[in-house]
C-alpha positions as CSV (number, residue, x, y, z in Angstrom):
1,M,16.0,15.7,65.0
2,K,12.6,14.1,64.3
3,T,11.1,17.5,63.8
4,S,13.8,18.5,61.3
5,R,13.3,15.3,59.4
6,A,9.5,15.7,59.3
7,L,10.0,19.3,58.0
8,A,12.4,18.1,55.3
9,I,9.9,15.4,54.2
10,T,7.1,17.9,54.2
11,A,9.2,20.4,52.1
12,I,10.2,17.7,49.6
13,T,6.5,16.5,49.3
14,A,5.3,20.1,48.8
15,T,8.0,20.7,46.2
16,L,6.9,17.6,44.3
17,L,3.3,18.5,44.5
18,L,4.0,21.9,43.1
19,A,6.5,20.6,40.5
20,Y,4.2,18.1,39.0
21,P,1.5,20.7,37.9
22,A,4.4,22.8,36.5
23,A,5.7,19.8,34.6
24,A,2.2,18.9,33.3
25,W,1.7,22.5,32.2
26,F,5.0,22.5,30.4
27,S,4.1,19.2,28.7
28,G,0.8,20.7,27.7
29,T,2.5,23.7,26.0
30,Q,4.8,21.3,24.1
31,I,2.0,19.2,22.9
32,E,0.0,22.2,21.7
33,A,3.0,23.4,19.8
34,R,3.4,20.0,18.1
35,V,-0.3,20.0,17.2
36,Q,0.0,23.5,15.7
37,E,3.0,22.4,13.7
38,W,1.0,19.4,12.3
39,H,-1.8,21.7,11.2
40,K,0.7,24.1,9.6
41,K,2.2,21.3,7.6
42,S,-1.2,20.1,6.5
43,E,-1.7,23.4,4.8
44,Q,0.9,22.5,2.3
45,F,-1.3,19.8,0.8
46,P,-4.0,21.2,-1.5
47,N,-6.2,18.1,-0.9
48,I,-6.4,18.6,2.9
49,K,-8.4,21.3,4.5
50,V,-8.8,22.0,8.2
51,V,-12.4,23.1,8.5
52,K,-12.3,23.5,12.3
53,H,-9.6,23.5,14.9
54,D,-10.5,24.3,18.5
55,Y,-7.8,23.6,21.2
56,K,-8.5,24.0,24.9
57,R,-5.5,23.6,27.1
58,G,-5.6,22.9,30.8
59,V,-3.0,22.1,33.5
60,F,-3.3,18.3,33.4
61,S,-5.3,17.7,30.2
62,S,-6.4,19.4,27.0
63,T,-9.0,18.8,24.4
64,E,-8.7,19.3,20.6
65,D,-11.8,19.4,18.4
66,A,-10.8,19.2,14.7
67,I,-12.7,18.6,11.5
68,V,-10.6,17.8,8.4
69,Q,-11.8,17.5,4.8
70,I,-9.8,15.3,2.4
71,S,-10.4,15.7,-1.3
72,L,-10.0,12.3,-3.1
73,A,-9.8,14.1,-6.4
74,G,-6.3,15.3,-5.4
75,I,-5.2,11.7,-4.6
76,M,-7.1,9.7,-7.2
77,P,-7.1,11.6,-10.5
78,N,-10.6,11.5,-12.0
79,T,-9.9,9.7,-15.3
80,V,-13.4,8.2,-15.5
81,A,-16.9,9.7,-15.2
82,D,-17.7,10.3,-11.6
83,T,-21.5,9.8,-11.8
84,E,-22.0,9.4,-8.1
85,G,-19.7,12.2,-7.1
86,A,-17.7,9.7,-4.9
87,I,-14.4,11.1,-6.0
88,S,-15.2,14.8,-6.4
89,K,-17.0,15.0,-3.0
90,P,-14.5,15.5,-0.1
91,V,-14.4,13.0,2.8
92,T,-15.0,14.8,6.2
93,L,-13.4,13.4,9.4
94,H,-14.3,14.8,12.8
95,F,-11.9,14.0,15.6
96,I,-12.0,14.9,19.3
97,N,-8.6,14.3,20.9
98,H,-8.6,13.9,24.7
99,I,-5.0,14.7,25.7
100,K,-3.6,13.8,29.1
101,H,-0.3,15.7,29.9
102,G,2.9,14.0,31.2
103,P,5.1,13.2,33.0
104,L,2.6,10.4,34.0
105,P,-0.3,10.9,31.6
106,G,-3.3,9.2,32.9
107,L,-1.1,7.5,35.4
108,R,-0.6,4.8,32.8
109,S,2.9,5.4,31.5
110,F,5.8,7.9,31.4
111,G,5.8,10.3,28.6
112,S,4.9,13.7,27.2
113,A,1.2,12.9,26.7
114,L,-1.4,10.3,26.2
115,V,-3.9,11.0,23.4
116,E,-7.2,9.2,23.2
117,S,-8.8,10.0,19.8
118,E,-12.6,9.9,19.4
119,L,-14.0,9.7,15.8
120,V,-17.3,11.5,15.7
121,F,-20.0,10.3,13.2
122,D,-23.1,12.1,12.1
123,P,-26.4,10.5,13.4
124,A,-27.2,8.5,10.2
125,I,-23.7,6.9,9.9
126,K,-23.6,6.3,13.7
127,A,-26.9,4.4,13.5
128,E,-25.5,2.2,10.7
129,I,-22.3,1.5,12.6
130,E,-24.3,0.5,15.7
131,K,-26.1,-2.1,13.7
132,I,-22.7,-3.8,13.2
133,F,-20.7,-3.0,16.4
134,G,-23.6,-2.5,18.8
135,Q,-22.5,-0.2,21.7
136,Q,-18.8,-1.1,21.1
137,N,-16.4,1.6,20.1
138,P,-15.7,0.7,16.4
139,L,-12.2,2.2,16.6
140,E,-10.0,2.8,19.6
141,I,-7.1,5.1,18.8
142,V,-4.5,5.8,21.5
143,T,-1.2,7.7,21.0
144,K,1.6,7.9,23.5
145,L,3.9,10.8,22.9
146,N,7.5,10.7,24.1
147,Y,9.6,13.5,25.4
148,G,11.9,14.7,22.7
149,G,9.5,13.7,19.9
150,G,8.1,10.4,18.6
151,G,5.7,8.0,20.1
152,T,3.4,5.1,19.5
153,T,-0.1,5.0,18.1
154,T,-2.3,1.9,18.7
155,I,-5.5,1.3,16.9
156,V,-7.9,-1.5,17.9
157,S,-11.1,-2.5,16.1
158,P,-13.2,-5.1,18.0
159,A,-14.7,-8.3,16.7
160,F,-18.3,-8.4,15.6
161,N,-20.9,-10.8,14.3
162,A,-23.6,-9.1,12.4
163,K,-25.8,-8.9,9.3
164,V,-24.6,-6.3,6.8
165,G,-25.7,-4.8,3.5
166,E,-29.0,-4.8,1.7
167,K,-29.0,-8.6,1.4
168,Q,-28.2,-9.0,5.1
169,D,-25.2,-11.3,4.7
170,Q,-23.9,-12.7,7.9
171,V,-20.3,-11.5,8.7
172,A,-18.2,-12.6,11.6
173,W,-15.1,-10.3,11.8
174,K,-12.5,-11.3,14.4
175,G,-11.1,-7.9,15.1
176,L,-7.9,-5.9,14.3
177,K,-4.9,-4.4,16.1
178,L,-2.4,-2.0,14.6
179,S,0.6,-0.3,16.2
180,L,2.8,2.4,14.7
181,D,6.1,3.5,16.3
182,F,7.4,6.8,15.0
183,S,10.5,8.9,15.8
184,A,10.7,12.7,16.0
185,H,9.8,14.3,12.7
186,Y,8.8,10.8,11.5
187,T,12.3,10.0,10.3
188,E,11.8,6.3,11.4
189,L,8.6,4.3,11.3
190,K,7.8,0.8,12.5
191,F,4.4,-0.7,11.8
192,K,2.7,-3.9,12.8
193,M,-0.9,-5.0,12.1
194,S,-2.7,-8.3,12.8
195,A,-6.2,-9.5,12.2
196,P,-7.4,-13.1,12.9
197,G,-9.7,-13.0,9.8
198,L,-13.4,-13.3,9.1
199,V,-16.2,-15.7,8.0
200,A,-19.0,-14.4,5.7
201,N,-22.1,-16.3,4.8
202,A,-23.8,-14.7,1.8
203,H,-27.5,-14.8,1.1
204,D,-26.9,-16.9,-2.0
205,G,-25.1,-19.7,-0.1
206,D,-21.6,-18.5,-0.8
207,V,-19.3,-18.9,2.2
208,M,-16.1,-16.9,2.3
209,T,-13.4,-17.4,5.0
210,V,-10.3,-15.2,5.3
211,G,-7.5,-16.5,7.5
212,A,-5.0,-14.5,9.6
213,I,-3.9,-11.2,8.1
214,D,-0.5,-9.8,9.2
215,A,1.6,-6.8,8.1
216,S,4.8,-5.1,9.3
217,A,7.3,-2.5,8.2
218,D,10.6,-1.1,9.4
219,L,11.3,2.1,7.5
220,R,13.6,5.2,7.7
221,Q,13.2,8.4,5.8
222,A,15.4,8.6,2.7
223,Y,15.5,12.4,2.7
224,P,14.4,15.0,5.3
225,D,10.7,15.9,5.1
226,S,10.2,13.6,2.1
227,F,7.6,10.9,1.3
228,L,10.4,8.4,0.4
229,Y,11.3,5.8,2.9
230,L,13.9,3.0,2.8
231,G,13.5,-0.4,4.4
232,K,11.4,-3.5,4.3
233,T,7.7,-4.2,4.4
234,T,5.9,-7.6,4.6
235,S,2.3,-8.6,4.6
236,S,0.5,-11.9,4.3
237,V,-3.0,-13.5,4.3
238,E,-3.2,-17.1,5.5
239,H,-6.0,-18.0,3.1
240,I,-9.0,-16.8,1.2
241,N,-11.6,-19.4,0.4
242,V,-15.0,-19.1,-1.3
243,N,-17.3,-22.0,-1.9
244,N,-20.9,-23.0,-2.2
245,S,-22.3,-26.5,-1.5
246,A,-24.7,-26.0,-4.4
247,K,-21.9,-24.9,-6.8
248,A,-19.1,-27.4,-6.4
249,D,-17.4,-26.3,-9.6
250,K,-17.2,-22.6,-8.5
251,V,-14.6,-23.1,-5.8
252,F,-12.0,-20.4,-5.3
253,S,-9.1,-20.9,-2.9
254,L,-5.9,-18.9,-2.4
255,Q,-3.4,-20.1,0.2
256,K,-0.4,-18.3,1.8
257,L,-0.7,-15.0,0.0
258,V,2.5,-12.9,0.6
259,L,3.7,-9.4,-0.5
260,D,7.2,-8.2,0.4
261,S,9.1,-5.1,-0.5
262,D,12.6,-3.9,0.1
263,T,13.9,-0.4,-0.7
264,T,17.6,0.5,-0.5
265,S,19.8,3.4,-1.7
266,R,23.4,4.0,-2.6
267,D,24.9,7.2,-3.9
268,D,21.4,8.7,-4.2
269,L,20.3,5.8,-6.5
270,M,17.4,3.8,-5.1
271,D,16.5,0.2,-5.8
272,K,13.1,-1.2,-4.9
273,S,12.2,-4.9,-5.1
274,I,8.7,-6.4,-4.9
275,K,7.9,-10.0,-4.3
276,F,4.3,-11.1,-4.6
277,G,3.3,-14.8,-4.4
278,A,0.9,-17.5,-3.3
279,Q,1.4,-21.1,-2.3
280,K,-1.7,-22.4,-4.0
281,L,-4.6,-21.2,-6.2
282,V,-7.7,-23.3,-7.0
283,L,-10.2,-22.1,-9.6
284,G,-13.0,-24.6,-9.9
285,K,-11.3,-27.8,-11.1
286,D,-8.0,-26.1,-12.0
287,E,-5.2,-26.0,-9.5
288,Y,-2.0,-24.0,-9.5
289,S,0.9,-23.8,-7.1
290,E,4.0,-21.7,-6.3
291,L,2.8,-18.5,-8.0
292,H,5.4,-15.8,-8.1
293,Y,5.5,-12.2,-9.5
294,D,8.8,-10.6,-8.5
295,Y,10.1,-7.4,-10.0
296,S,12.6,-4.7,-9.3
297,L,13.0,-1.0,-10.1
298,R,16.7,0.1,-10.0
299,R,18.7,3.3,-10.4
300,L,15.9,5.7,-9.4
301,H,17.6,9.0,-8.6
302,G,16.3,9.8,-5.1
303,P,16.6,13.7,-5.1
304,T,14.8,14.0,-8.4
305,L,12.1,11.5,-7.3
306,V,11.5,13.6,-4.2
307,K,11.0,16.7,-6.4
308,F,8.6,14.9,-8.7
309,I,6.5,13.6,-5.8
310,E,6.4,17.0,-4.1
311,A,5.4,18.7,-7.4
312,A,2.7,16.1,-8.1
313,Y,1.2,15.9,-4.6
314,K,2.1,19.2,-3.0
315,P,1.8,21.7,-5.9
316,A,1.6,25.4,-5.2
317,K,-2.1,26.2,-4.9
318,S,-1.8,28.8,-7.6
319,E,-0.7,26.0,-10.0
320,I,-3.6,23.7,-9.4
321,S,-5.7,23.1,-12.5
322,A,-9.3,21.9,-13.0
323,D,-7.9,18.6,-14.3
324,P,-6.1,16.5,-11.6
325,M,-4.4,14.4,-14.2
326,A,-2.8,17.4,-15.7
327,D,-1.3,18.2,-12.2
328,V,0.5,14.8,-12.4
329,L,1.5,15.0,-16.1
330,K,3.1,18.4,-15.7
331,P,5.8,17.4,-13.1
332,L,6.2,14.1,-15.0
333,K,7.2,16.0,-18.1
334,E,9.5,18.2,-16.1
335,F,11.2,15.6,-14.0
336,G,10.8,12.4,-16.1
337,P,13.7,13.2,-18.5
338,L,15.9,13.9,-15.4
339,L,15.0,10.5,-13.9
340,L,15.8,8.8,-17.3
341,Q,19.3,10.3,-17.4
342,Y,20.3,8.0,-14.6
343,K,19.4,4.9,-16.8
344,P,16.8,3.4,-14.5
345,E,16.1,-0.4,-14.9
346,L,12.9,-2.4,-14.7
347,T,13.6,-6.1,-14.0
348,I,11.0,-8.8,-13.9
349,D,12.9,-11.2,-11.8
350,R,10.3,-13.9,-12.0
351,I,6.8,-14.5,-13.2
352,S,6.1,-18.2,-12.7
353,V,3.4,-20.8,-11.9
354,V,3.5,-24.6,-11.4
355,T,0.6,-26.4,-13.2
356,P,-0.1,-30.1,-13.6
357,E,1.6,-29.8,-17.0
358,G,4.8,-28.3,-15.5
359,E,6.2,-24.9,-14.6
360,A,5.7,-21.8,-16.8
361,K,8.3,-19.0,-16.2
362,I,9.1,-15.5,-17.5
363,S,12.0,-13.2,-16.6
364,A,12.7,-9.9,-18.3
365,K,14.8,-6.7,-18.1
366,V,14.3,-3.2,-19.5
367,N,16.8,-0.4,-19.4
368,L,18.0,2.7,-21.3
369,T,21.3,3.1,-23.2
370,D,22.0,6.4,-24.9
371,T,20.2,8.9,-22.5
372,A,22.0,11.8,-24.1
373,K,19.3,11.7,-26.8
374,I,16.5,12.3,-24.4
375,D,14.1,14.9,-25.8
376,E,11.1,15.8,-23.6
377,N,9.3,17.1,-26.7
378,N,9.8,13.8,-28.6
379,L,9.4,10.9,-26.2
380,M,9.1,8.5,-29.2
381,L,12.9,8.6,-29.4
382,L,12.8,6.6,-26.2
383,L,12.0,3.5,-28.3
384,T,15.5,3.7,-29.9
385,M,17.1,4.1,-26.5
386,I,15.4,1.1,-24.8
387,T,17.1,-2.2,-24.5
388,A,14.9,-5.1,-23.4
389,S,15.1,-8.8,-23.2
390,A,12.8,-11.6,-21.9
391,D,13.3,-15.3,-21.4
392,I,10.1,-17.4,-21.6
393,S,9.6,-21.1,-21.0
394,I,6.2,-22.9,-21.0
395,P,5.1,-26.5,-21.0
396,E,3.7,-27.4,-24.5
397,A,0.8,-29.3,-22.9
398,M,-0.2,-26.1,-21.1
399,L,-0.9,-24.4,-24.4
400,G,-3.7,-26.9,-24.9
401,K,-5.6,-25.2,-22.1
402,F,-5.8,-22.0,-24.0
403,G,-8.8,-21.3,-26.2
404,A,-12.6,-21.6,-26.0
405,S,-14.5,-22.9,-23.0
406,P,-14.8,-26.6,-22.3
407,E,-18.6,-26.1,-22.8
408,E,-17.8,-25.6,-26.5
409,P,-15.8,-28.7,-27.3
410,E,-15.8,-28.2,-31.1
411,M,-14.7,-24.6,-30.9
412,Q,-12.1,-25.5,-28.3
413,A,-10.7,-28.3,-30.5
414,M,-10.5,-26.0,-33.5
415,M,-8.6,-23.3,-31.5
416,Q,-6.2,-25.8,-30.0
417,E,-5.4,-27.2,-33.4
418,G,-4.7,-23.6,-34.6
419,M,-2.4,-23.1,-31.6
420,K,-0.5,-26.3,-32.5
421,K,0.0,-25.2,-36.1
422,Q,1.3,-21.8,-34.9
423,V,3.8,-23.4,-32.6
424,V,5.1,-25.6,-35.4
425,A,5.5,-22.5,-37.6
426,F,7.4,-20.6,-35.0
427,E,9.6,-23.6,-34.2
428,Q,10.4,-24.0,-37.9
429,A,11.3,-20.3,-38.1
430,G,13.7,-20.7,-35.1
431,Y,11.6,-18.5,-32.8
432,I,10.8,-21.4,-30.5
433,N,13.3,-24.0,-29.0
434,R,12.1,-27.3,-27.6
435,I,13.8,-28.7,-24.5
436,G,12.0,-31.9,-23.6
437,K,8.4,-30.9,-22.9
438,L,9.2,-27.2,-22.6
439,L,9.0,-24.6,-25.3
440,T,11.5,-21.7,-24.8
441,S,12.3,-18.4,-26.4
442,K,14.6,-15.4,-25.8
443,I,13.0,-12.1,-27.0
444,E,15.2,-9.0,-27.4
445,W,14.5,-5.4,-28.3
446,K,17.6,-3.3,-29.3
447,D,18.2,-0.2,-31.5
448,G,14.4,-0.2,-32.3
449,Q,14.5,-3.8,-33.6
450,L,12.8,-6.9,-32.3
451,S,14.5,-10.3,-32.5
452,V,13.6,-13.8,-31.2
453,N,16.3,-16.3,-30.4
454,G,18.8,-14.0,-32.2
455,K,16.7,-13.8,-35.4
456,P,14.9,-10.6,-36.6
457,F,11.3,-11.2,-36.0
458,A,8.8,-11.5,-38.9
459,M,5.5,-13.2,-38.5
460,P,5.7,-16.7,-40.3
461,H,3.2,-17.3,-43.1
């Protein structure tokens, strides 16, 4: 009986020992296929070129050596003179991916593979990086791939305290960590990034401190294989402060900076809202609080938007011109009128700021009415189809801040006096209403005509 049990255990152990290399080999073939699929997809982008791709597959691990060139000219249309060649010259990235096959890649987790990516720098750049990071790896990139697709990529950049730039400014960076969860075919993405901030002491006495930086996103693909994602993103910076003990009047301080977005879709019509704000802004002796810039884009036709983006950023290579801007304008002319047929709306939900004189606020809305008149060869007709309105309120005392610099008191007084006379003229013409200390107006554009507070606008004499 004991002999039979020992033989059974031995057989099971031998089977497992033989099965694991087979499973690792199978994982390796799957990973290689996924890598080949990625490179095949990258060929669709004219601004991405795989210069080198060498894949060596083993039983328990594989190595991929890849060099990729990214042309910024295809991403950033060159609308200004590129005297340094910074835009026209492609960026070269050299990666060596060390891939450990599953089921227990690197004996660290369960999954299809564990990929440790090494970014290779040329000797000159490497020497500069070592001046900042020393012998630390400036970027640790690890990707865990799941069976069935998807995975998690983690990127870590360590803290450093070093002198940088020609002026040898002292910078203490507190590090960064980023994680990205992705599903099979990237249909769902979850992103999280955090960085404690930095302290920089410039050679001229300026001191800049940046507080904690955080960002996150929870997104799902709007359409298969598209660049459009639905969902929410949020990012924040605790504070950005710049001061100099020798320049007390040059203080800059920004507190609680936040940027949020939310993209939704219903019946192929997409809505996107953006909220940008800060709790406090200090510029020298001036202080502002509760700054908000919130706007929305509504009724964007998703399928048409996908076609426009693909035509603009994935054009057929035979259609690429020498002018990158033309490559964007061509699909805009083709798909722009189709987008306008769905009567998209731009809404400025709120632009506001609180000052010592009170709160200034603007809200506005722009949309299209008779889209049947759209003519791609005569876009000036759009002016007759646009309906727009804006509500404005501003403390009268705040207008007194506009004009020449306080260092020129006579010029400032003259400009402020002119501003007061203009306000009186607009008020008498009915273009400005007075509510306590606030000046308000409602501006409208309809049928190609501008009106203010319901009156056709004409500049008062």
